[in-house]
VEXDREN-2710 file (C-alpha; in Angstrom, 1 decimal):
% VEXDREN-2710
k/r/px/py/pz
1/UNK/109.4/39.3/183.8
2/UNK/110.5/42.5/185.8
3/UNK/114.1/41.3/184.8
4/UNK/113.6/41.4/181.2
5/UNK/111.7/44.7/181.2
6/UNK/114.0/46.6/183.2
7/UNK/117.0/44.8/180.8
8/UNK/115.1/46.3/177.9
9/UNK/115.0/49.7/179.6
10/UNK/118.2/49.9/180.4
11/UNK/119.2/48.9/176.9
12/UNK/117.6/51.4/175.1
13/UNK/118.1/54.2/177.4
14/UNK/121.8/53.4/177.0
15/UNK/121.6/53.1/173.6
16/UNK/119.7/55.9/172.9
17/UNK/122.7/57.8/175.3
18/UNK/125.1/56.8/172.9
19/UNK/123.3/58.7/169.9
20/UNK/122.4/61.7/171.8
21/UNK/126.1/62.3/173.2
22/UNK/127.4/61.8/169.6
23/UNK/124.7/64.5/168.1
24/UNK/125.5/67.1/170.3
25/UNK/129.4/66.6/169.8
26/UNK/128.8/66.7/165.5
27/UNK/125.9/69.3/166.2
28/UNK/129.1/71.4/168.0
29/UNK/131.1/70.4/165.1
30/UNK/128.4/71.1/162.1
31/UNK/127.4/74.8/164.0
32/UNK/130.8/75.9/164.9
33/UNK/131.6/75.2/160.8
34/UNK/129.0/78.2/160.5
35/UNK/129.9/80.7/163.1
36/UNK/133.6/80.4/164.6
37/UNK/135.6/78.1/161.8
38/UNK/135.7/78.8/158.3
39/UNK/137.8/75.0/158.0
40/UNK/139.2/73.0/161.1
41/UNK/142.4/72.4/158.9
42/UNK/144.3/69.2/158.0
43/UNK/145.1/67.9/162.1
44/UNK/142.1/67.5/163.3
45/UNK/143.4/65.9/167.0
46/UNK/143.5/69.0/169.0
47/UNK/140.0/69.4/168.7
48/UNK/138.6/65.5/168.4
49/UNK/135.9/64.4/170.5
50/UNK/135.5/60.8/171.8
51/UNK/131.5/59.8/173.6
52/UNK/131.8/58.9/177.1
53/UNK/132.0/55.5/176.7
54/UNK/134.4/55.6/174.1
55/UNK/132.3/54.3/171.0
56/UNK/132.8/57.2/169.0
57/UNK/135.8/59.2/168.3
58/UNK/134.4/62.6/166.0
59/UNK/136.8/64.8/164.8
60/UNK/137.0/67.4/162.2
61/UNK/139.0/67.8/158.9
62/UNK/139.3/71.3/156.7
63/UNK/134.7/71.6/156.4
64/UNK/133.8/67.8/157.2
65/UNK/133.4/66.2/160.2
66/UNK/134.7/62.6/160.8
67/UNK/132.9/60.0/162.7
68/UNK/134.3/57.1/163.5
69/UNK/133.0/53.6/165.6
70/UNK/136.4/52.6/168.0
71/UNK/135.4/48.7/168.0
72/UNK/135.5/46.4/165.3
73/UNK/132.3/46.5/163.5
74/UNK/130.6/45.4/160.2
75/UNK/130.2/47.9/156.8
76/UNK/126.2/47.1/158.6
77/UNK/127.5/49.4/161.8
78/UNK/128.8/51.6/159.5
79/UNK/125.7/51.9/157.1
80/UNK/123.4/51.6/160.2
81/UNK/125.1/54.7/161.6
82/UNK/124.8/56.8/158.0
83/UNK/121.2/56.2/158.0
84/UNK/120.8/57.7/161.4
85/UNK/123.1/60.5/160.8
86/UNK/121.2/61.2/157.6
87/UNK/117.8/61.1/159.5
88/UNK/119.1/63.5/162.2
89/UNK/120.8/66.4/159.8
90/UNK/117.3/65.8/157.2
91/UNK/116.6/69.2/156.1
92/UNK/119.8/70.7/158.0
93/UNK/121.1/73.1/154.9
94/UNK/124.8/73.1/157.0
95/UNK/125.7/69.3/156.1
96/UNK/125.6/68.6/152.1
97/UNK/126.2/65.2/152.3
98/UNK/127.2/61.8/154.4
99/UNK/128.7/59.2/153.0
100/UNK/131.2/56.8/154.0
101/UNK/134.4/57.2/153.0
102/UNK/137.3/54.6/151.8
103/UNK/139.0/54.5/155.3
104/UNK/135.8/52.8/156.4
105/UNK/135.0/56.5/158.2
106/UNK/131.7/58.1/158.0
107/UNK/132.0/62.0/156.7
108/UNK/129.5/64.9/157.2
109/UNK/129.9/67.1/154.9
110/UNK/129.5/70.6/155.8
111/UNK/131.5/72.4/152.7
112/UNK/130.5/75.5/150.8
END
């Protein structure tokens, strides 16, 4: 029983930390589009960030922030991530929309 509880706690902690780091990185890009950059341009490679676990890559493109899951997942996984990001940015006037683009990644729209 103790092993099950420890496993559950470990999964919960690591599951949350993945999203916390993702939110930290996306928040940083969203904020910088209000304070530092008018646009990141069309070549995001120099600005891209990958979470420490390697699960997410976040890349700004123009005034959009692209979030890509770095493993093969179902479209349901992207739908869940989209909903999580929508909840995270709910009421944030810097973000106009969050959507899944045709390339299969999530875009956070910060266009004016």
